[in-house]
N, CA and C of each residue as an Amber inpcrd file, in Angstrom:
protein
   363
 -21.7570000  53.4890000  35.9010000 -21.4200000  52.3840000  35.0250000
 -21.0070000  51.1740000  35.8660000 -21.5130000  50.0480000  35.5090000
 -21.2630000  48.8140000  36.2410000 -19.9250000  48.2010000  35.8110000
 -19.0640000  47.8570000  36.7700000 -17.7760000  47.2500000  36.4000000
 -17.9570000  45.8240000  35.8780000 -16.9910000  45.3860000  35.1040000
 -16.9890000  44.0180000  34.5790000 -16.7190000  43.0420000  35.7170000
 -17.4740000  41.9580000  35.7560000 -17.2790000  40.9260000  36.7800000
 -16.2320000  39.9580000  36.2470000 -15.1410000  39.7580000  36.9800000
 -14.1070000  38.8210000  36.5280000 -14.6690000  37.4080000  36.3530000
 -14.0400000  36.6540000  35.4700000 -14.4770000  35.2900000  35.1880000
 -13.8940000  34.3430000  36.2280000 -14.5850000  34.2120000  37.3690000
 -14.1560000  33.3540000  38.4710000 -15.3620000  32.5820000  38.9840000
 -15.1170000  31.4750000  39.6420000 -16.2130000  30.7130000  40.2420000
 -16.7190000  31.3620000  41.5230000 -15.8000000  31.7910000  42.3770000
 -16.1790000  32.3430000  43.6820000 -15.4490000  33.6470000  43.9570000
 -16.1200000  34.5070000  44.7250000 -15.5700000  35.7990000  45.1080000
 -15.6570000  35.9350000  46.6230000 -14.6140000  36.4480000  47.2390000
 -14.6480000  36.7220000  48.6750000 -15.4160000  38.0180000  48.8950000
 -15.8780000  38.2160000  50.1170000 -16.7160000  39.3890000  50.4170000
 -15.9830000  40.7000000  50.1270000 -14.6750000  40.7370000  50.3750000
 -13.9060000  41.9480000  50.0860000 -13.8720000  42.2650000  48.6010000
 -13.7750000  41.2250000  47.7770000 -13.7720000  41.4290000  46.3250000
 -15.1200000  41.9490000  45.8440000 -16.1850000  41.3740000  46.3690000
 -17.5310000  41.7970000  45.9910000 -17.7640000  43.2350000  46.4530000
 -17.2830000  43.5470000  47.6330000 -17.4210000  44.8910000  48.1700000
 -16.7640000  45.9180000  47.2460000 -15.5840000  45.5960000  46.7640000
 -14.8890000  46.5170000  45.8510000 -15.5780000  46.5970000  44.5010000
 -16.0000000  45.4620000  43.9630000 -16.6820000  45.4540000  42.6620000
 -17.9570000  46.2880000  42.6910000 -18.7390000  46.0960000  43.7460000
 -20.0400000  46.7660000  43.8430000 -19.9570000  48.1410000  44.4990000
 -18.7930000  48.4810000  45.0400000 -18.6140000  49.7470000  45.7590000
 -19.6300000  49.8700000  46.8990000 -19.7320000  48.7810000  47.6690000
 -20.6410000  48.7020000  48.8090000 -19.8520000  48.1150000  49.9740000
 -20.0560000  48.6380000  51.1500000 -19.3390000  48.1510000  52.3350000
 -19.7070000  46.7020000  52.6360000 -18.7790000  45.9880000  53.2540000
 -19.0080000  44.5730000  53.5630000 -20.1900000  44.3770000  54.5180000
 -20.3680000  45.3040000  55.4740000 -21.5020000  45.1450000  56.3920000
 -22.8300000  45.3060000  55.6600000 -22.8370000  46.1000000  54.6000000
 -24.0490000  46.2590000  53.7910000 -24.3520000  44.9510000  53.0580000
 -23.3170000  44.3100000  52.5270000 -23.5120000  43.0260000  51.8510000
 -24.0850000  41.9820000  52.8010000 -23.5590000  41.9610000  54.0180000
 -24.0690000  40.9980000  55.0030000 -25.5390000  41.2990000  55.3440000
 -25.8720000  42.5750000  55.4390000 -27.2590000  42.9670000  55.7070000
 -28.1640000  42.5450000  54.5460000 -27.7120000  42.7800000  53.3220000
 -28.5130000  42.4070000  52.1610000 -28.7350000  40.9030000  52.1020000
 -27.7610000  40.1290000  52.5500000 -27.9310000  38.6760000  52.5990000
 -29.1400000  38.3080000  53.4650000 -29.2920000  39.0070000  54.5770000
 -30.3960000  38.7390000  55.4940000 -31.7350000  39.1980000  54.9090000
 -31.7130000  40.2450000  54.1010000 -32.9400000  40.8250000  53.5720000
 -33.3850000  40.2290000  52.2310000 -32.4410000  39.7250000  51.4610000
 -32.7540000  39.2110000  50.1240000 -32.3270000  37.7470000  50.0290000
 -33.2860000  36.8270000  50.0460000 -32.9540000  35.4020000  49.9960000
 -32.2230000  34.9920000  48.7220000 -32.3110000  35.8070000  47.6830000
 -31.6450000  35.4630000  46.4230000 -30.1270000  35.5950000  46.5030000
 -29.6260000  36.2470000  47.5520000 -28.1770000  36.3110000  47.7670000
 -27.8500000  35.2470000  48.8080000 -27.1640000  34.2170000  48.3610000
 -26.8560000  33.1270000  49.2950000 -25.4360000  32.6020000  49.0460000
 -24.4450000  33.3000000  49.5940000 -23.0740000  32.8310000  49.3920000
 -22.8260000  31.5040000  50.1220000 -21.9630000  30.7300000  49.5430000
 -21.5600000  29.4830000  50.1980000 -20.5290000  29.8300000  51.2600000
 -20.2880000  28.8890000  52.1570000 -19.2830000  29.0840000  53.2030000
 -18.1390000  28.1090000  52.9760000 -16.9230000  28.6390000  53.0190000
 -15.7410000  27.7940000  52.9260000 -15.5550000  27.0910000  54.2740000
 -14.6530000  26.1470000  54.3220000 -14.3600000  25.4690000  55.5950000
 -13.9100000  26.4600000  56.6640000 -13.3300000  27.5700000  56.2160000
 -12.8910000  28.6090000  57.1510000 -14.0360000  29.5590000  57.5230000
 -15.2560000  29.2440000  57.1010000 -16.4660000  30.0390000  57.3490000
 -16.4890000  31.3560000  56.5870000 -15.5880000  31.5200000  55.6450000
 -15.5680000  32.7350000  54.8350000 -16.6470000  32.6520000  53.7540000
 -17.3080000  33.7690000  53.5170000 -18.3460000  33.7940000  52.4950000
 -17.7020000  33.6820000  51.1170000 -18.3120000  32.8650000  50.2590000
 -17.8660000  32.7210000  48.8800000 -19.0720000  32.9790000  47.9750000
 -19.0540000  34.1360000  47.3300000 -20.1480000  34.5340000  46.4550000
 -19.9350000  33.9630000  45.0640000 -21.0200000  33.4750000  44.4550000
 -20.9820000  33.0210000  43.0670000 -21.2700000  34.2110000  42.1640000
 -21.0430000  34.0490000  40.8880000 -21.2980000  35.1170000  39.9220000
 -22.7660000  35.5600000  39.9860000 -23.6680000  34.6020000  40.1500000
 -25.0970000  34.9070000  40.2550000 -25.3670000  35.8350000  41.4420000
 -24.6930000  35.5700000  42.5590000 -24.8510000  36.4240000  43.7410000
 -24.3530000  37.8370000  43.4570000 -23.2080000  37.9350000  42.7920000
 -22.6290000  39.2510000  42.4840000 -23.5650000  40.0190000  41.5510000
 -24.1050000  39.3420000  40.5550000 -25.0410000  40.0140000  39.6440000
 -26.2790000  40.4880000  40.3870000 -26.7780000  39.6690000  41.3210000
 -27.9460000  40.0660000  42.1080000 -27.6120000  41.2730000  42.9860000
 -26.4090000  41.3300000  43.5070000 -25.9850000  42.4780000  44.3240000
 -25.9930000  43.7450000  43.4840000 -25.5400000  43.6550000  42.2320000
 -25.5880000  44.8250000  41.3450000 -27.0280000  45.2560000  41.0910000
 -27.9150000  44.3030000  40.9070000 -29.3260000  44.6210000  40.6770000
 -29.9170000  45.2960000  41.9130000 -29.6510000  44.7380000  43.0790000
 -30.1810000  45.3030000  44.3270000 -29.6200000  46.7030000  44.5490000
 -28.3460000  46.8770000  44.3000000 -27.7420000  48.2040000  44.4680000
 -28.4150000  49.2100000  43.5360000 -28.6690000  48.8090000  42.2990000
 -29.3370000  49.7000000  41.3470000 -30.7380000  50.0510000  41.8340000
 -31.4750000  49.0560000  42.2990000 -32.8330000  49.3150000  42.7910000
 -32.8200000  50.2870000  43.9670000 -31.9160000  50.0550000  44.9170000
 -31.8940000  50.8640000  46.1370000 -31.2680000  52.2400000  45.9270000
 -30.1150000  52.2800000  45.2900000 -29.3530000  53.5280000  45.2200000
 -29.7100000  54.4030000  44.0210000 -30.0970000  53.7970000  42.9070000
 -30.3640000  54.5850000  41.7110000 -31.8500000  54.7550000  41.4330000
 -32.6320000  53.7320000  41.7330000 -34.0610000  53.7870000  41.4500000
 -34.8940000  54.2560000  42.6380000 -34.2800000  54.3280000  43.8200000
 -34.9710000  54.8590000  44.9850000 -35.9130000  53.8980000  45.6920000
 -35.7800000  52.6080000  45.4440000 -36.6150000  51.6310000  46.1370000
 -36.1940000  51.5300000  47.6030000 -37.1420000  51.1860000  48.4440000
 -36.8240000  50.8210000  49.8280000 -36.4080000  49.3480000  49.8120000
 -35.8810000  48.8710000  50.9350000 -35.5140000  47.4560000  51.0320000
 -36.7530000  46.5950000  50.7580000 -37.8620000  46.9230000  51.4130000
 -39.0940000  46.1460000  51.2250000 -39.5870000  46.2350000  49.7820000
 -39.5060000  47.4020000  49.2030000 -39.9450000  47.5760000  47.8140000
 -39.0780000  46.7970000  46.8380000 -37.7700000  46.8160000  47.0530000
 -36.8590000  46.0630000  46.1870000 -37.1000000  44.5650000  46.3410000
 -37.3230000  44.1150000  47.5710000 -37.5920000  42.6970000  47.8160000
 -38.8690000  42.2790000  47.0850000 -39.9140000  43.0990000  47.1900000
 -41.1800000  42.7990000  46.5300000 -41.0120000  42.8090000  45.0090000
 -40.2570000  43.7730000  44.5120000 -39.9790000  43.8650000  43.0760000
 -39.3490000  42.5640000  42.5840000 -38.3550000  42.0810000  43.3190000
 -37.6500000  40.8670000  42.9170000 -38.5070000  39.6130000  43.1250000
 -39.3000000  39.5840000  44.1880000 -40.1670000  38.4300000  44.4520000
 -41.2420000  38.2740000  43.3890000 -41.7060000  39.4070000  42.8440000
 -42.7520000  39.3580000  41.8240000 -42.2210000  38.9420000  40.4600000
 -40.9390000  38.6940000  40.3890000 -40.3690000  38.1550000  39.1600000
 -40.1780000  39.1460000  38.0420000 -40.1020000  40.4290000  38.3520000
 -39.8450000  41.3950000  37.2980000 -38.4590000  41.1510000  36.7420000
 -38.3560000  41.2620000  35.4440000 -37.0860000  40.9930000  34.7770000
 -36.3000000  42.2810000  34.6200000 -35.0020000  42.1480000  34.8080000
 -34.1090000  43.2680000  34.5990000 -33.6730000  43.2660000  33.1420000
 -33.6050000  44.4440000  32.5510000 -33.0310000  44.5220000  31.2220000
 -31.5210000  44.5070000  31.3790000 -30.8080000  44.4080000  30.2760000
 -29.3630000  44.2900000  30.3640000 -28.7240000  45.5330000  30.9580000
 -29.3320000  46.6740000  30.7570000 -28.7920000  47.9000000  31.3150000
 -29.4810000  48.1690000  32.6510000 -28.7180000  48.2750000  33.7570000
 -29.3660000  48.4670000  35.0540000 -30.0770000  49.8080000  35.1720000
 -29.7980000  50.7590000  34.2750000 -30.4590000  52.0660000  34.3480000
 -31.9310000  51.9780000  33.9750000 -32.3190000  50.9010000  33.3050000
 -33.6870000  50.8160000  32.8050000 -34.4580000  49.6940000  33.4890000
 -34.6250000  49.7990000  34.7830000 -35.3630000  48.7960000  35.5360000
 -36.8230000  49.2210000  35.5790000 -37.6740000  48.4990000  34.8590000
 -39.1010000  48.7850000  34.8720000 -39.8790000  47.4990000  34.6590000
 -41.0070000  47.3760000  35.3150000 -41.8590000  46.2360000  35.0100000
 -42.3030000  46.3200000  33.5470000 -42.5720000  45.1850000  32.9350000
 -42.8880000  45.1490000  31.5150000 -44.1500000  45.9290000  31.1710000
 -45.1270000  45.9830000  32.0650000 -46.3880000  46.6420000  31.7510000
 -46.4480000  48.0870000  32.2500000 -45.3190000  48.6900000  32.5530000
 -45.2920000  50.0460000  33.1030000 -45.8940000  51.0630000  32.1460000
 -45.5550000  50.9670000  30.8700000 -46.0340000  51.9440000  29.8980000
 -47.5510000  51.9580000  29.8320000 -48.1600000  50.7970000  29.7480000
 -49.6230000  50.7530000  29.6770000 -50.2490000  51.2140000  30.9880000
 -49.6230000  50.8770000  32.0910000 -50.1300000  51.2990000  33.3980000
 -50.0810000  52.8260000  33.5230000 -48.9670000  53.4140000  33.1140000
 -48.8310000  54.8750000  33.1800000 -49.8200000  55.5690000  32.2450000
 -50.0690000  55.0020000  31.0860000 -51.0390000  55.5790000  30.1510000
 -52.4350000  55.5780000  30.7620000 -52.7800000  54.4760000  31.4540000
 -54.0840000  54.3850000  32.1050000 -54.2050000  55.4250000  33.2200000
 -53.1630000  55.5790000  34.0120000 -53.1680000  56.5640000  35.1020000
 -53.3180000  57.9710000  34.5330000 -52.5780000  58.2470000  33.4730000
 -52.6450000  59.5670000  32.8340000 -54.0670000  59.8500000  32.3500000
 -54.6970000  58.8560000  31.7390000 -56.0610000  59.0120000  31.2470000
 -57.0350000  59.2790000  32.3970000 -56.8890000  58.5280000  33.4800000
 -57.7590000  58.7210000  34.6370000 -57.5630000  60.0990000  35.2700000
 -56.3210000  60.5620000  35.3200000 -56.0630000  61.8980000  35.8660000
 -56.6840000  62.9830000  35.0000000 -56.6320000  62.8070000  33.6950000
 -57.2570000  63.7870000  32.7930000 -58.7720000  63.8080000  32.9830000
 -59.3760000  62.6260000  33.1710000 -60.8140000  62.5630000  33.4250000
 -61.1610000  63.2820000  34.7290000 -60.3470000  63.0560000  35.7590000
 -60.5910000  63.7250000  37.0410000 -60.4320000  65.2350000  36.9000000
 -59.4120000  65.6430000  36.1440000 -59.2020000  67.0750000  35.9250000
 -60.4060000  67.6940000  35.2170000 -60.9390000  66.9920000  34.2100000
 -62.1050000  67.4910000  33.4780000 -63.3140000  67.6150000  34.4070000
 -63.4900000  66.6360000  35.2730000 -64.5980000  66.7020000  36.2280000
 -64.4420000  67.8760000  37.1770000 -63.2340000  68.0720000  37.6740000
 -62.9970000  69.1610000  38.6300000 -63.1090000  70.5280000  37.9730000
 -62.5600000  70.6830000  36.7950000 -62.6250000  72.0010000  36.1320000
 -64.0460000  72.2780000  35.6670000 -64.8000000  71.2410000  35.3300000
 -66.2040000  71.4260000  34.9560000 -67.0340000  71.9060000  36.1260000
 -66.7500000  71.4020000  37.3130000 -67.4820000  71.8200000  38.5220000
 -67.1060000  73.2490000  38.9100000 -65.8300000  73.6100000  38.7250000
 -65.4150000  74.9540000  39.0840000 -66.0860000  75.9920000  38.1860000
 -66.2840000  75.6460000  36.9110000 -66.9190000  76.5780000  35.9750000
 -68.3820000  76.7830000  36.3130000 -69.0330000  75.7350000  36.8620000
 -70.4320000  75.8250000  37.2310000 -70.6490000  76.7820000  38.3780000
 -69.6850000  76.9170000  39.2690000 -69.8490000  77.7580000  40.4670000
 -69.7580000  79.1890000  40.1730000
């Protein structure tokens, strides 16, 4: 279950780390890998994450830790503009159902071809 994000303008890296239950070094790594995470820097050079950044971190965490995406796969997923539903448990491209139906149909056709050949022998 995703925790509620407090109503604040900016979050320090430690706060984001606790909210997302991800180590600070992981957040810094994700910044390098995902251009959509771009915290501002305070005069003290401390990272200041906006709410949008925190929400993106939750999405990335869901893709990587719950959905099994690789870093490259998650980056591609996000670059292709797939939309997240409100519940992070249900991350799927919009056309997944039709795509899976087509694959299922093609597999059944292949199975019919293979079992037909086996019966001939």
